C-alpha positions in Angstrom: 0.0 0.0 0.0 1.4 3.4 -1.0 0.8 6.3 1.2 1.7 9.9 0.6 2.0 12.2 3.6 3.4 15.6 4.2 6.0 16.0 6.9 6.3 18.9 9.3 9.0 20.4 7.0 6.3 20.4 4.2 8.3 17.7 2.3 6.3 14.9 0.7 7.4 11.5 2.0 6.5 8.4 0.1 6.9 5.1 1.8 5.5 1.6 1.5 4.0 -0.2 4.5 5.6 -3.6 4.4 3.6 -5.2 7.2 0.0 -6.2 6.9 -2.4 -7.7 9.4 -1.5 -11.3 8.4 2.3 -10.9 8.6 4.1 -11.7 11.8 5.9 -8.7 13.2 9.6 -9.3 13.5 10.9 -6.0 14.9 9.1 -3.5 17.2 10.6 0.0 17.6 9.4 1.8 20.8 10.0 5.5 21.0 9.0 7.7 24.0 8.1 11.2 22.9 7.2 14.5 24.5 6.9 17.6 22.2 9.2 16.4 19.5 7.2 17.5 16.4 10.4 18.8 14.7 12.1 15.4 14.7 9.5 12.6 15.2 8.9 12.4 11.4 12.6 12.2 10.7 13.0 9.3 13.1 10.0 7.4 11.8 11.1 7.8 8.2 14.6 6.5 9.0 13.0 3.4 10.7 10.8 2.8 7.6 13.9 3.0 5.4 15.6 0.3 7.4 12.5 -1.9 7.3 12.1 -1.5 3.5 15.8 -2.0 2.6 16.1 -5.1 4.8 12.7 -6.6 4.0 11.8 -6.5 7.7 8.3 -6.7 8.9 8.2 -4.2 11.6 6.1 -1.8 13.7 6.7 1.5 15.3 5.1 2.4 18.6 5.3 6.0 19.8 4.6 6.3 23.6 3.6 9.9 23.6 2.9 12.6 26.2 3.0 15.6 24.0 1.1 18.8 23.8 2.3 19.7 20.3 1.6 17.9 17.0 4.0 15.0 17.6 1.3 12.3 17.9 -0.5 13.6 14.8 2.6 13.4 12.7 3.5 10.0 14.1 0.0 8.6 13.2 0.2 10.1 9.7 3.5 8.3 9.1 1.9 5.0 10.1 3.2 4.6 13.7 1.0 3.3 16.5 0.6 6.0 19.1 -0.2 5.1 22.7 -0.6 7.6 25.5 0.8 6.6 28.9 -1.5 7.3 31.9 1.5 8.6 34.0 4.5 10.7 33.5 8.1 9.5 33.4 10.7 8.4 30.8 10.9 4.9 32.1 7.1 4.6 32.4 6.7 5.7 28.8 8.8 2.8 27.7 7.2 0.2 30.0 3.8 1.4 28.8 4.9 1.1 25.2 6.3 -2.4 25.8 2.7 -3.6 26.5 1.9 -3.2 22.8 4.9 -4.8 21.1 4.4 -7.8 18.9 7.9 -8.3 17.5 10.5 -10.9 18.4 13.0 -8.1 18.7 12.5 -4.7 20.4 14.5 -1.6 19.7 14.3 1.5 21.8 15.5 5.0 21.0 14.7 8.7 21.6 12.4 10.8 19.4 14.8 13.8 19.2 17.0 12.4 16.3 20.1 12.3 18.5 20.3 8.5 17.7 20.5 7.5 14.1 17.8 4.9 13.5 19.5 3.9 10.2 22.0 2.2 12.5 19.4 -0.3 13.8 20.9 -3.2 11.9 24.1 -2.9 14.0 21.9 -3.5 17.1 19.9 -6.3 15.6 22.7 -8.4 14.2 24.0 -9.8 17.5 20.4 -10.7 18.5 19.6 -12.4 15.2 22.8 -14.3 15.3 22.1 -15.5 18.8 25.2 -13.8 20.2 23.4 -11.6 22.7 20.1 -11.0 24.5 20.6 -7.3 25.0 22.6 -5.0 22.7 23.6 -1.5 23.8 24.7 1.2 21.3 27.8 2.7 22.8 28.3 6.4 22.0 31.8 6.3 23.6 32.9 3.5 21.3 31.4 5.2 18.3 31.1 8.9 17.2 29.8 11.8 19.3 29.1 14.9 17.3 30.7 18.1 18.7 28.2 19.8 21.0 25.9 16.7 21.2 26.8 16.0 24.8 27.6 18.7 27.5 31.2 18.4 28.7 30.1 17.6 32.2 28.0 14.7 30.9 30.7 13.4 28.6 33.7 13.7 30.9 32.2 13.5 34.4 28.6 12.3 34.7 28.3 9.4 32.2 31.8 8.0 32.9 31.3 8.2 36.7 27.9 6.6 36.7 29.0 3.9 34.3 32.0 3.2 36.6 29.7 2.8 39.6 27.4 0.5 37.6 30.4 -1.7 36.5 31.9 -1.6 40.0 28.7 -2.6 41.8 27.3 -5.1 39.2 30.3 -6.2 37.0 28.3 -5.2 33.9 31.4 -4.5 31.8 29.8 -1.7 29.6 31.3 1.6 28.4 28.0 3.5 28.0 25.5 2.6 30.7 23.1 5.4 29.8 22.9 5.1 26.1 19.2 5.2 25.0 19.7 3.3 21.8 19.3 -0.4 22.5 17.9 -3.7 21.2 16.6 -6.7 23.2 14.8 -9.9 22.5 11.1 -9.8 23.5 11.7 -13.0 25.6 14.6 -11.3 27.5 12.5 -8.1 28.0 9.7 -10.0 29.6 12.2 -11.7 32.0 13.5 -8.3 33.2 10.1 -7.1 34.5 11.2 -3.5 34.3 9.3 -1.0 36.5 11.5 2.1 36.9 9.5 5.2 35.9 12.2 7.8 35.5 15.6 8.1 33.8 17.0 5.4 36.0 15.2 3.0 33.6 18.5 2.8 31.6 20.4 1.6 34.6 17.6 -0.8 35.7 17.7 -2.6 32.3 21.4 -3.4 32.6 21.3 -4.2 36.3 18.5 -6.7 35.9 20.0 -8.1 32.7 23.2 -8.9 34.6 21.3 -10.3 37.5 19.3 -12.6 35.2 22.5 -13.8 33.5 21.5 -12.3 30.1 24.2 -11.9 27.5 24.9 -8.1 27.1 26.9 -6.8 24.1 27.9 -3.3 23.0 28.2 -2.0 19.4 29.5 1.5 18.4 26.9 4.0 17.3 26.7 7.7 16.4 25.3 10.4 18.6 24.1 13.8 17.3 23.1 17.2 18.5 19.5 17.9 19.2 17.9 20.2 16.7 16.5 22.7 19.1 19.0 22.2 22.0 16.2 22.0 24.5 17.3 19.0 26.5 14.8 17.5 28.9 17.6 16.1 31.1 18.2 17.5 34.6 21.9 16.8 35.2 22.0 16.5 39.0 18.5 15.1 39.5 18.8 12.5 36.9 22.3 11.6 37.9 21.2 11.2 41.5 18.3 9.0 40.4 20.7 6.6 38.6 23.0 6.5 41.6 20.2 6.0 44.1 18.7 3.2 42.0 22.1 1.4 41.8 22.6 1.7 45.6 19.1 0.3 46.3 20.0 -2.7 44.2 23.3 -3.4 45.9 22.8 -4.1 49.6 26.3 -5.3 49.9 27.8 -1.9 49.1 25.0 0.1 50.7 24.7 -1.8 54.0 26.8 -4.9 54.4 30.4 -3.6 53.7 29.9 -0.3 55.5 28.2 -2.1 58.4 31.2 -4.5 58.7 33.6 -1.6 58.6 31.8 0.4 61.2 31.4 -2.6 63.5 35.1 -3.6 63.3 36.3 0.0 63.7 34.1 0.4 66.7 35.2 -2.9 68.2 38.9 -2.1 67.8 38.4 1.3 69.3 36.7 -0.2 72.3 39.5 -2.8 72.8 42.2 -0.1 72.4 40.5 2.1 74.9 39.9 -0.8 77.4 43.6 -1.8 77.2 45.0 1.7 76.9 46.8 0.9 73.6 48.6 3.9 72.1 47.2 4.7 68.6 48.6 8.1 68.1 46.9 9.0 71.4 45.8 7.0 74.4 42.0 6.4 73.9 39.8 6.8 77.0 36.2 7.0 77.9 35.2 9.2 75.0 36.7 6.8 72.5 35.0 4.0 74.3 31.6 5.7 73.8 32.4 6.4 70.1 33.4 2.7 69.6 30.2 1.5 71.2 28.1 3.8 69.0 29.9 2.6 65.9 29.4 -1.0 66.9 25.7 -0.5 67.2 25.4 1.5 64.0 27.4 -1.1 62.0 25.4 -4.0 63.5 22.1 -2.4 62.5 23.5 -1.7 59.0 24.3 -5.4 58.7 20.7 -6.3 59.5 19.4 -3.6 57.0 21.6 -5.4 54.4 20.0 -8.7 55.2 16.5 -7.1 55.0 17.3 -5.7 51.6 18.7 -9.0 50.3 15.6 -10.9 51.4 13.3 -8.3 50.0 15.2 -8.6 46.6 14.5 -12.3 46.7 18.0 -13.5 47.7 16.7 -15.6 50.7 17.8 -15.9 54.3 21.1 -17.8 54.9 20.2 -21.2 56.2 22.0 -20.8 59.5 20.1 -17.6 60.3 16.8 -18.9 61.5 14.3 -16.9 63.6 14.9 -19.2 66.6 18.7 -18.9 66.5 18.4 -15.1 66.1 16.0 -14.8 69.0 18.2 -17.1 71.1 21.3 -15.0 70.3 19.5 -11.8 71.1 18.3 -13.1 74.5 21.8 -14.5 75.3 23.5 -11.1 74.5 20.9 -9.2 76.4 21.1 -11.5 79.4 24.9 -11.3 79.3 24.7 -7.5 79.3 22.2 -7.4 82.1 24.2 -9.9 84.2 27.4 -7.9 83.7 25.8 -4.6 84.5 24.1 -6.1 87.6 27.5 -7.4 88.8 28.8 -3.8 88.4 25.8 -2.4 90.3 26.3 -4.9 93.1 30.0 -4.0 93.4 29.0 -0.3 93.6 26.4 -1.1 96.3 28.9 -3.2 98.3 31.1 -0.1 98.5 28.2 1.7 100.1 27.6 3.5 96.7 30.9 5.4 97.2 33.0 3.8 94.4 31.6 3.8 90.9 33.1 1.4 88.4 35.1 2.9 85.5 32.8 4.2 82.7 34.8 2.1 80.1 33.6 -1.0 82.0 30.0 0.2 82.1 29.9 0.8 78.4 30.7 -2.9 77.7 27.6 -4.0 79.5 25.3 -1.3 77.9 26.6 -2.3 74.5 25.8 -5.9 75.0 22.3 -5.0 76.1 21.6 -2.8 73.1 23.0 -5.4 70.6 20.9 -8.1 72.3 17.8 -6.0 71.8 18.7 -5.2 68.1 19.3 -8.9 67.4 16.0 -10.0 69.0 13.7 -7.5 67.1 15.7 -7.6 63.9 15.4 -11.4 63.7 11.6 -11.1 63.8 11.7 -8.4 61.2 13.9 -10.6 58.9 11.5 -13.5 59.3 8.5 -11.3 58.6 10.0 -10.1 55.3 11.1 -13.6 54.3 7.6 -15.0 54.9 6.1 -12.2 53.0 8.3 -12.9 50.0 7.5 -16.6 50.1 3.8 -15.8 50.0 4.3 -13.5 47.0 6.1 -16.3 45.1 
């Protein structure tokens, strides 16, 4: 079927719709858009060109939240336009994914910064069975001068990519590229739900967690036509980092918790034994050590809570009964030790208080015992809740 339409630039565009209702869609292209009337037609025509030249049966889904003529232009050019019921870059994608029919799914922005004629580069590893997710790397390809602000190119993107690789061993060079391809089967396994810009990080994190094969190919990246970027550097960067931290309880809770606990424990020992560490620690160092032990101990439990909530399961040795028993034992030891000190004070006719460093040991045991008791129940509650969900 031949269709003649007029683009926003008043240029007649003639294209042939390859797909019909009886043909099985092979490739679905999902594009989120918000007020991109200047470029949406360019993007769609590039996609059509790839479909036609490669004999690909494909569909274009525009997930649109525009107030301008973007959806009108997209519909005229044969794209399916869907309107998300909530705001958010990530949500626009997940809403669009509900409508895909193709075996392979390509995502890219509507501002023509990514060149959709490079889609075959992304599709090739998927079609050859070499990857489940393919990321177009701008840093391995070509970045047009002025396409990326200097602080994004040299600070923001490299730093966030480093964190993602460090936390999750992803091994990618451009964690926030918006030009990607993924098999529909892999996409369904990821169960993506991030609603903001952190969607880009979520896709890679979950792909690594699910053991999917991730590959990068070089792509080109161009300047926006109107230079009105919708990115908020600090806010979007923080959302990515926050999302990564929330998915890595080891680095957010466990490792800092262990460090705090050990540092506090050593500080208390040095203070108790009067060990010289550049100074001779005393009562104040003992108090600081006690507080660090309690803070680190609680951080360790927070890490366990997060791991169980993320579906990692409770270690076999850490049962509710053992946790409660350990809590009671620590609490009882603290009470017994403190009672012994009180009796000693009473036997002196309340004239000779024990050293404060000695008191702190008993109080620390009491608090840790209470933490262990209640945290064990909380851990069990979360674990039981996750089991019922599954």
